[in-house]
C-alpha positions as CSV (number, residue, x, y, z in Angstrom):
1,M,-6.0,3.6,10.4
2,R,-3.1,1.2,10.4
3,Q,-4.3,-2.3,11.4
4,E,-2.5,-5.4,12.6
5,S,-2.5,-8.6,10.5
6,T,-5.3,-10.1,12.6
7,F,-7.6,-7.4,11.0
8,F,-7.2,-9.2,7.7
9,E,-7.9,-12.8,9.0
10,G,-10.6,-14.5,7.0
11,A,-10.2,-12.0,4.1
12,E,-7.8,-11.8,1.3
13,A,-6.0,-8.4,1.6
14,S,-5.7,-6.4,-1.7
15,L,-2.4,-4.8,-2.6
16,L,-2.9,-1.0,-2.8
17,Y,0.5,0.5,-3.2
18,I,4.3,-0.3,-2.9
19,A,6.2,2.5,-1.3
20,K,9.8,2.5,-2.4
21,S,11.2,4.9,0.1
22,L,10.7,5.5,3.8
23,R,9.5,9.1,3.2
24,D,6.9,7.8,0.7
25,A,5.6,5.2,3.1
26,K,5.3,7.6,6.0
27,D,3.5,10.2,3.9
28,L,1.1,7.6,2.6
29,E,0.4,6.3,6.2
30,D,-0.4,9.9,7.3
31,L,-2.8,10.4,4.3
32,L,-4.6,7.1,4.8
33,T,-4.9,7.6,8.6
34,A,-6.2,11.2,8.2
35,E,-8.8,9.9,5.7
36,G,-9.9,7.2,8.1
37,L,-9.1,4.3,5.8
38,D,-8.1,0.9,7.4
39,Y,-4.9,-0.5,5.9
40,G,-2.1,-2.9,6.7
41,V,1.6,-2.4,5.8
42,E,4.5,-4.8,5.7
43,T,7.9,-4.8,4.2
44,D,8.7,-7.2,1.4
45,E,11.0,-7.5,-1.6
46,Y,10.3,-6.4,-5.2
47,E,12.4,-6.2,-8.3
48,G,13.4,-2.7,-9.5
49,G,15.6,-1.0,-12.0
50,V,15.5,-0.7,-15.8
51,V,18.9,-1.6,-17.0
52,F,20.3,-3.3,-13.9
53,R,17.5,-5.2,-12.2
54,R,18.0,-6.0,-8.5
55,T,15.9,-6.9,-5.5
56,R,14.9,-4.1,-3.2
57,V,12.8,-3.7,-0.1
58,G,9.6,-1.7,0.0
59,A,6.6,-1.1,2.2
60,F,3.5,-2.9,0.8
61,F,0.2,-1.3,1.7
62,Y,-2.9,-3.6,1.8
63,V,-6.6,-2.9,2.2
64,L,-9.7,-5.0,2.3
65,P,-11.2,-5.8,-1.1
66,E,-14.4,-3.9,-0.3
67,T,-12.6,-0.6,0.4
68,R,-10.0,-0.9,-2.4
69,S,-11.8,1.2,-4.9
70,R,-12.3,4.1,-2.5
71,A,-8.7,3.8,-1.2
72,A,-7.3,3.7,-4.8
73,A,-9.3,6.7,-5.9
74,F,-8.2,8.6,-2.8
75,I,-4.4,8.0,-3.2
76,K,-4.7,8.7,-6.9
77,S,-6.2,12.1,-6.1
78,K,-3.1,12.7,-3.9
79,G,-0.6,11.9,-6.7
80,Y,0.1,8.2,-6.0
81,T,-0.4,5.5,-8.6
82,P,-2.2,2.5,-7.1
83,S,-1.0,-1.0,-7.8
84,K,-2.9,-2.9,-10.5
85,V,-5.6,-5.2,-9.2
86,E,-4.3,-8.7,-9.0
């Protein structure tokens, strides 16, 4: 279930996935909510492109460190590639 930033106070949120399109972000939100996983999402900038690199905006999905393994395995089973652990 989507959580506000106060949910992560006192804990270091772990980056789970960067959605690069609105459709991708909405689909992932639906999947995480249906699975009952707590997550936070915020927009931020990332660099993209192979030949012509430029700054783009994406939806960054975060989870608590203790649920990251479960959340990563779940989204991987749905065809998403989780972000590498920092």
